C-alpha atoms as an extended CHARMM CRD file, in Angstrom:
* protein
*
       172  EXT
         1         1  UNK       CA            -12.1730000000       21.3710000000      -30.8300000000  PROA      1               0.0000000000
         2         2  UNK       CA             -8.7130000000       21.4950000000      -32.3050000000  PROA      2               0.0000000000
         3         3  UNK       CA             -6.7200000000       18.9160000000      -34.1970000000  PROA      3               0.0000000000
         4         4  UNK       CA             -3.0410000000       18.1400000000      -34.5240000000  PROA      4               0.0000000000
         5         5  UNK       CA             -1.2790000000       16.0180000000      -37.0980000000  PROA      5               0.0000000000
         6         6  UNK       CA              0.4470000000       13.0210000000      -35.5190000000  PROA      6               0.0000000000
         7         7  UNK       CA              2.2740000000        9.9710000000      -36.8710000000  PROA      7               0.0000000000
         8         8  UNK       CA             -0.9990000000        8.0280000000      -36.7410000000  PROA      8               0.0000000000
         9         9  UNK       CA             -3.0900000000       10.7010000000      -38.4540000000  PROA      9               0.0000000000
        10        10  UNK       CA             -5.0760000000       13.4700000000      -36.8120000000  PROA      10              0.0000000000
        11        11  UNK       CA             -5.6770000000       13.6380000000      -33.0810000000  PROA      11              0.0000000000
        12        12  UNK       CA             -8.4970000000       15.8500000000      -31.8680000000  PROA      12              0.0000000000
        13        13  UNK       CA             -8.5130000000       17.6760000000      -28.5570000000  PROA      13              0.0000000000
        14        14  UNK       CA            -11.5160000000       19.0640000000      -26.7290000000  PROA      14              0.0000000000
        15        15  UNK       CA            -11.2920000000       22.6040000000      -25.4210000000  PROA      15              0.0000000000
        16        16  UNK       CA            -12.2060000000       21.5520000000      -21.8910000000  PROA      16              0.0000000000
        17        17  UNK       CA            -11.1720000000       18.8360000000      -19.4950000000  PROA      17              0.0000000000
        18        18  UNK       CA            -13.9370000000       16.5090000000      -18.2680000000  PROA      18              0.0000000000
        19        19  UNK       CA            -11.9030000000       15.5230000000      -15.2070000000  PROA      19              0.0000000000
        20        20  UNK       CA            -11.3100000000       19.1490000000      -14.2730000000  PROA      20              0.0000000000
        21        21  UNK       CA            -15.0660000000       19.8220000000      -14.4550000000  PROA      21              0.0000000000
        22        22  UNK       CA            -15.7780000000       16.7250000000      -12.3530000000  PROA      22              0.0000000000
        23        23  UNK       CA            -13.2080000000       17.7110000000       -9.7270000000  PROA      23              0.0000000000
        24        24  UNK       CA            -14.6020000000       21.2560000000       -9.5560000000  PROA      24              0.0000000000
        25        25  UNK       CA            -18.0500000000       19.7920000000       -8.8250000000  PROA      25              0.0000000000
        26        26  UNK       CA            -16.5770000000       17.5080000000       -6.1380000000  PROA      26              0.0000000000
        27        27  UNK       CA            -14.8770000000       20.4970000000       -4.5180000000  PROA      27              0.0000000000
        28        28  UNK       CA            -18.0480000000       22.5760000000       -4.6900000000  PROA      28              0.0000000000
        29        29  UNK       CA            -19.9510000000       19.7430000000       -2.9730000000  PROA      29              0.0000000000
        30        30  UNK       CA            -17.6310000000       19.6120000000        0.0680000000  PROA      30              0.0000000000
        31        31  UNK       CA            -19.2840000000       20.3630000000        3.3990000000  PROA      31              0.0000000000
        32        32  UNK       CA            -18.5340000000       23.4660000000        5.4590000000  PROA      32              0.0000000000
        33        33  UNK       CA            -19.8860000000       24.0280000000        8.9600000000  PROA      33              0.0000000000
        34        34  UNK       CA            -20.4400000000       27.6180000000       10.1150000000  PROA      34              0.0000000000
        35        35  UNK       CA            -19.9790000000       26.5800000000       13.7470000000  PROA      35              0.0000000000
        36        36  UNK       CA            -18.1430000000       23.2320000000       13.8870000000  PROA      36              0.0000000000
        37        37  UNK       CA            -19.1610000000       21.2250000000       16.9370000000  PROA      37              0.0000000000
        38        38  UNK       CA            -16.6390000000       18.3770000000       16.8620000000  PROA      38              0.0000000000
        39        39  UNK       CA            -13.3060000000       17.2520000000       15.4490000000  PROA      39              0.0000000000
        40        40  UNK       CA            -14.9080000000       15.7060000000       12.3770000000  PROA      40              0.0000000000
        41        41  UNK       CA            -16.6170000000       18.9830000000       11.4640000000  PROA      41              0.0000000000
        42        42  UNK       CA            -13.3710000000       20.8950000000       12.1050000000  PROA      42              0.0000000000
        43        43  UNK       CA            -11.5730000000       18.5030000000        9.7270000000  PROA      43              0.0000000000
        44        44  UNK       CA            -14.3150000000       18.9260000000        7.1220000000  PROA      44              0.0000000000
        45        45  UNK       CA            -13.9030000000       22.7180000000        7.3370000000  PROA      45              0.0000000000
        46        46  UNK       CA            -10.1180000000       22.4710000000        7.0000000000  PROA      46              0.0000000000
        47        47  UNK       CA            -10.5600000000       20.1980000000        3.9760000000  PROA      47              0.0000000000
        48        48  UNK       CA            -13.0010000000       22.6890000000        2.4480000000  PROA      48              0.0000000000
        49        49  UNK       CA            -10.5210000000       25.5290000000        2.9490000000  PROA      49              0.0000000000
        50        50  UNK       CA             -7.6430000000       23.4170000000        1.5910000000  PROA      50              0.0000000000
        51        51  UNK       CA             -9.4940000000       22.6190000000       -1.6280000000  PROA      51              0.0000000000
        52        52  UNK       CA            -10.7000000000       26.2090000000       -1.9700000000  PROA      52              0.0000000000
        53        53  UNK       CA             -7.2280000000       27.6730000000       -2.3630000000  PROA      53              0.0000000000
        54        54  UNK       CA             -5.6590000000       27.5530000000        1.0890000000  PROA      54              0.0000000000
        55        55  UNK       CA             -2.8990000000       24.9020000000        0.7920000000  PROA      55              0.0000000000
        56        56  UNK       CA             -1.4360000000       25.8500000000        4.1790000000  PROA      56              0.0000000000
        57        57  UNK       CA             -4.4700000000       24.1800000000        5.8140000000  PROA      57              0.0000000000
        58        58  UNK       CA             -2.9460000000       20.7620000000        5.0940000000  PROA      58              0.0000000000
        59        59  UNK       CA             -0.6350000000       21.3260000000        8.0990000000  PROA      59              0.0000000000
        60        60  UNK       CA             -3.6080000000       21.9120000000       10.3930000000  PROA      60              0.0000000000
        61        61  UNK       CA             -5.3810000000       18.8660000000        8.9720000000  PROA      61              0.0000000000
        62        62  UNK       CA             -2.3070000000       16.7550000000        9.7670000000  PROA      62              0.0000000000
        63        63  UNK       CA             -2.0100000000       18.0820000000       13.3320000000  PROA      63              0.0000000000
        64        64  UNK       CA             -5.6850000000       17.4690000000       14.0830000000  PROA      64              0.0000000000
        65        65  UNK       CA             -5.5250000000       13.9840000000       12.5150000000  PROA      65              0.0000000000
        66        66  UNK       CA             -2.4490000000       13.2620000000       14.6430000000  PROA      66              0.0000000000
        67        67  UNK       CA             -4.2440000000       14.3270000000       17.8270000000  PROA      67              0.0000000000
        68        68  UNK       CA             -7.2780000000       12.1750000000       16.9980000000  PROA      68              0.0000000000
        69        69  UNK       CA             -5.1190000000        9.1880000000       15.9630000000  PROA      69              0.0000000000
        70        70  UNK       CA             -3.4080000000        9.2950000000       19.3680000000  PROA      70              0.0000000000
        71        71  UNK       CA             -6.8090000000        9.0750000000       21.0780000000  PROA      71              0.0000000000
        72        72  UNK       CA             -7.9470000000        6.1990000000       18.8420000000  PROA      72              0.0000000000
        73        73  UNK       CA             -4.7130000000        4.2720000000       19.4920000000  PROA      73              0.0000000000
        74        74  UNK       CA             -4.9400000000        4.8050000000       23.2610000000  PROA      74              0.0000000000
        75        75  UNK       CA             -8.5660000000        3.6630000000       23.3070000000  PROA      75              0.0000000000
        76        76  UNK       CA             -7.8080000000        0.6150000000       21.1360000000  PROA      76              0.0000000000
        77        77  UNK       CA             -4.8140000000       -0.3190000000       23.3050000000  PROA      77              0.0000000000
        78        78  UNK       CA             -6.9040000000       -0.0160000000       26.4680000000  PROA      78              0.0000000000
        79        79  UNK       CA             -9.8030000000       -2.0690000000       25.0480000000  PROA      79              0.0000000000
        80        80  UNK       CA             -7.5400000000       -4.8370000000       23.6820000000  PROA      80              0.0000000000
        81        81  UNK       CA             -5.1630000000       -4.6680000000       26.6550000000  PROA      81              0.0000000000
        82        82  UNK       CA             -2.2220000000       -3.8930000000       24.3790000000  PROA      82              0.0000000000
        83        83  UNK       CA              0.9200000000       -2.3510000000       25.7970000000  PROA      83              0.0000000000
        84        84  UNK       CA              2.8510000000        0.0960000000       23.6360000000  PROA      84              0.0000000000
        85        85  UNK       CA              5.7310000000        2.3200000000       24.5930000000  PROA      85              0.0000000000
        86        86  UNK       CA              5.0490000000        6.0290000000       24.0860000000  PROA      86              0.0000000000
        87        87  UNK       CA              7.3820000000        6.2030000000       21.0780000000  PROA      87              0.0000000000
        88        88  UNK       CA              5.5810000000        3.3380000000       19.3420000000  PROA      88              0.0000000000
        89        89  UNK       CA              2.1720000000        4.9440000000       19.9690000000  PROA      89              0.0000000000
        90        90  UNK       CA              3.4670000000        8.1790000000       18.4880000000  PROA      90              0.0000000000
        91        91  UNK       CA              4.9070000000        6.3580000000       15.4730000000  PROA      91              0.0000000000
        92        92  UNK       CA              1.5560000000        4.6450000000       14.8620000000  PROA      92              0.0000000000
        93        93  UNK       CA             -0.2750000000        7.9800000000       15.1470000000  PROA      93              0.0000000000
        94        94  UNK       CA              2.1190000000        9.7190000000       12.7430000000  PROA      94              0.0000000000
        95        95  UNK       CA              1.9060000000        6.8360000000       10.2550000000  PROA      95              0.0000000000
        96        96  UNK       CA             -1.9100000000        6.8260000000       10.3970000000  PROA      96              0.0000000000
        97        97  UNK       CA             -2.2440000000       10.5870000000        9.9250000000  PROA      97              0.0000000000
        98        98  UNK       CA              0.3810000000       10.4790000000        7.1710000000  PROA      98              0.0000000000
        99        99  UNK       CA             -1.5950000000        7.8390000000        5.2530000000  PROA      99              0.0000000000
       100       100  UNK       CA             -4.6090000000       10.1710000000        5.1470000000  PROA      100             0.0000000000
       101       101  UNK       CA             -2.5130000000       13.1920000000        4.1310000000  PROA      101             0.0000000000
       102       102  UNK       CA             -0.7920000000       11.1300000000        1.4340000000  PROA      102             0.0000000000
       103       103  UNK       CA             -4.1800000000       10.2680000000       -0.0790000000  PROA      103             0.0000000000
       104       104  UNK       CA             -5.2020000000       13.9210000000       -0.0390000000  PROA      104             0.0000000000
       105       105  UNK       CA             -1.9780000000       15.0930000000       -1.6780000000  PROA      105             0.0000000000
       106       106  UNK       CA             -1.4230000000       12.2800000000       -4.1820000000  PROA      106             0.0000000000
       107       107  UNK       CA             -4.9500000000       11.2080000000       -5.0510000000  PROA      107             0.0000000000
       108       108  UNK       CA             -6.9000000000       14.3700000000       -4.1980000000  PROA      108             0.0000000000
       109       109  UNK       CA             -8.9830000000       12.3900000000       -1.6920000000  PROA      109             0.0000000000
       110       110  UNK       CA            -12.1330000000       14.2230000000       -0.6410000000  PROA      110             0.0000000000
       111       111  UNK       CA            -13.9320000000       12.9940000000        2.4720000000  PROA      111             0.0000000000
       112       112  UNK       CA            -17.7150000000       13.3290000000        2.2270000000  PROA      112             0.0000000000
       113       113  UNK       CA            -18.9940000000       12.2880000000        5.6340000000  PROA      113             0.0000000000
       114       114  UNK       CA            -16.4760000000       11.1620000000        8.2420000000  PROA      114             0.0000000000
       115       115  UNK       CA            -12.7910000000       11.9350000000        8.4680000000  PROA      115             0.0000000000
       116       116  UNK       CA            -12.7360000000       10.0930000000       11.7840000000  PROA      116             0.0000000000
       117       117  UNK       CA            -14.0020000000        6.8490000000       10.2180000000  PROA      117             0.0000000000
       118       118  UNK       CA            -11.3690000000        7.0340000000        7.4770000000  PROA      118             0.0000000000
       119       119  UNK       CA             -8.6410000000        7.7950000000       10.0290000000  PROA      119             0.0000000000
       120       120  UNK       CA             -9.8780000000        4.9090000000       12.2000000000  PROA      120             0.0000000000
       121       121  UNK       CA             -9.3480000000        2.5180000000        9.2680000000  PROA      121             0.0000000000
       122       122  UNK       CA             -5.8260000000        3.8700000000        8.7660000000  PROA      122             0.0000000000
       123       123  UNK       CA             -5.0760000000        3.4270000000       12.4810000000  PROA      123             0.0000000000
       124       124  UNK       CA             -6.2560000000       -0.1980000000       12.2850000000  PROA      124             0.0000000000
       125       125  UNK       CA             -4.0850000000       -0.7060000000        9.2180000000  PROA      125             0.0000000000
       126       126  UNK       CA             -0.9600000000        0.6500000000       10.9290000000  PROA      126             0.0000000000
       127       127  UNK       CA             -1.6290000000       -1.2250000000       14.1660000000  PROA      127             0.0000000000
       128       128  UNK       CA             -2.4460000000       -4.6510000000       12.7760000000  PROA      128             0.0000000000
       129       129  UNK       CA             -1.1550000000       -4.9890000000        9.2200000000  PROA      129             0.0000000000
       130       130  UNK       CA              2.2790000000       -6.3190000000        8.4860000000  PROA      130             0.0000000000
       131       131  UNK       CA              4.3300000000       -5.5580000000        5.4360000000  PROA      131             0.0000000000
       132       132  UNK       CA              5.8710000000       -8.3570000000        3.4010000000  PROA      132             0.0000000000
       133       133  UNK       CA              9.2560000000       -7.4030000000        4.8680000000  PROA      133             0.0000000000
       134       134  UNK       CA              7.8950000000       -7.7210000000        8.4160000000  PROA      134             0.0000000000
       135       135  UNK       CA              6.4210000000      -11.1430000000        7.6010000000  PROA      135             0.0000000000
       136       136  UNK       CA              9.7520000000      -12.2680000000        6.1230000000  PROA      136             0.0000000000
       137       137  UNK       CA             11.5150000000      -11.0000000000        9.2360000000  PROA      137             0.0000000000
       138       138  UNK       CA              9.0990000000      -12.9800000000       11.4540000000  PROA      138             0.0000000000
       139       139  UNK       CA              9.7000000000      -16.0910000000        9.3180000000  PROA      139             0.0000000000
       140       140  UNK       CA             13.4770000000      -15.6920000000        9.7000000000  PROA      140             0.0000000000
       141       141  UNK       CA             13.2290000000      -15.1970000000       13.4630000000  PROA      141             0.0000000000
       142       142  UNK       CA             10.9400000000      -18.2230000000       13.8250000000  PROA      142             0.0000000000
       143       143  UNK       CA             13.4130000000      -20.3480000000       11.8280000000  PROA      143             0.0000000000
       144       144  UNK       CA             16.5680000000      -18.9170000000       13.4590000000  PROA      144             0.0000000000
       145       145  UNK       CA             17.8300000000      -17.4080000000       10.2010000000  PROA      145             0.0000000000
       146       146  UNK       CA             20.0580000000      -14.3360000000       10.3110000000  PROA      146             0.0000000000
       147       147  UNK       CA             19.0420000000      -12.9510000000        6.9330000000  PROA      147             0.0000000000
       148       148  UNK       CA             21.6400000000      -10.1730000000        6.9200000000  PROA      148             0.0000000000
       149       149  UNK       CA             24.5880000000      -12.5540000000        7.1690000000  PROA      149             0.0000000000
       150       150  UNK       CA             23.4960000000      -14.6150000000        4.1590000000  PROA      150             0.0000000000
       151       151  UNK       CA             24.9510000000      -14.4410000000        0.6630000000  PROA      151             0.0000000000
       152       152  UNK       CA             22.6950000000      -13.1910000000       -2.1460000000  PROA      152             0.0000000000
       153       153  UNK       CA             22.0470000000      -16.7780000000       -3.3080000000  PROA      153             0.0000000000
       154       154  UNK       CA             21.1290000000      -17.8550000000        0.2170000000  PROA      154             0.0000000000
       155       155  UNK       CA             18.8160000000      -14.8440000000        0.5640000000  PROA      155             0.0000000000
       156       156  UNK       CA             17.0220000000      -15.7960000000       -2.6540000000  PROA      156             0.0000000000
       157       157  UNK       CA             16.6250000000      -19.3620000000       -1.3630000000  PROA      157             0.0000000000
       158       158  UNK       CA             15.1760000000      -18.1300000000        1.9430000000  PROA      158             0.0000000000
       159       159  UNK       CA             12.7690000000      -15.8660000000        0.0470000000  PROA      159             0.0000000000
       160       160  UNK       CA             11.6360000000      -18.7980000000       -2.1330000000  PROA      160             0.0000000000
       161       161  UNK       CA             11.1200000000      -20.9400000000        0.9640000000  PROA      161             0.0000000000
       162       162  UNK       CA              9.1800000000      -18.1050000000        2.5710000000  PROA      162             0.0000000000
       163       163  UNK       CA              6.9190000000      -17.8100000000       -0.5060000000  PROA      163             0.0000000000
       164       164  UNK       CA              6.2470000000      -21.5750000000       -0.3400000000  PROA      164             0.0000000000
       165       165  UNK       CA              5.5550000000      -21.2550000000        3.3680000000  PROA      165             0.0000000000
       166       166  UNK       CA              2.9950000000      -18.5100000000        2.6210000000  PROA      166             0.0000000000
       167       167  UNK       CA              1.3410000000      -20.5460000000       -0.1530000000  PROA      167             0.0000000000
       168       168  UNK       CA              0.8610000000      -23.4270000000        2.2670000000  PROA      168             0.0000000000
       169       169  UNK       CA             -1.0240000000      -21.0100000000        4.5120000000  PROA      169             0.0000000000
       170       170  UNK       CA              1.2720000000      -21.4820000000        7.4730000000  PROA      170             0.0000000000
       171       171  UNK       CA              2.0720000000      -17.7890000000        7.9050000000  PROA      171             0.0000000000
       172       172  UNK       CA              0.2970000000      -15.4950000000       10.3780000000  PROA      172             0.0000000000
């Protein structure tokens, strides 16, 4: 333990980092399959290699996630009788795979059991969730408002009306 004089008195520092120790244990606990039998096991192996000092594996994780996301989207579209153009399907797949990669890179996400299940949730999110901007756009279309031609004051008024509309529970 070491101490440093600060404006508020002494501040003591431990010689080790609890979070670093915890993360090391999490990394050591990741699964690795000697002979992966499916996409989930291949993803688990790539994750293991990524966290064990092979950062280039993140590219392979993304490509495999992208391939699987395409299959999930196609299956979902077929089951729900949804029609998407090829470009939109690809955009959904890229967005879904990117959400998983973002969690790995920013938050050091470590999947314990099923990459496919986590990806499936991200696909559902990209397919069915709307951003606030998309909801505002829908509101403007429904009310024949060309938001981009409005002055700043008029835009603020439309946004206030939209917030009231949401509070009343009349939005989708």
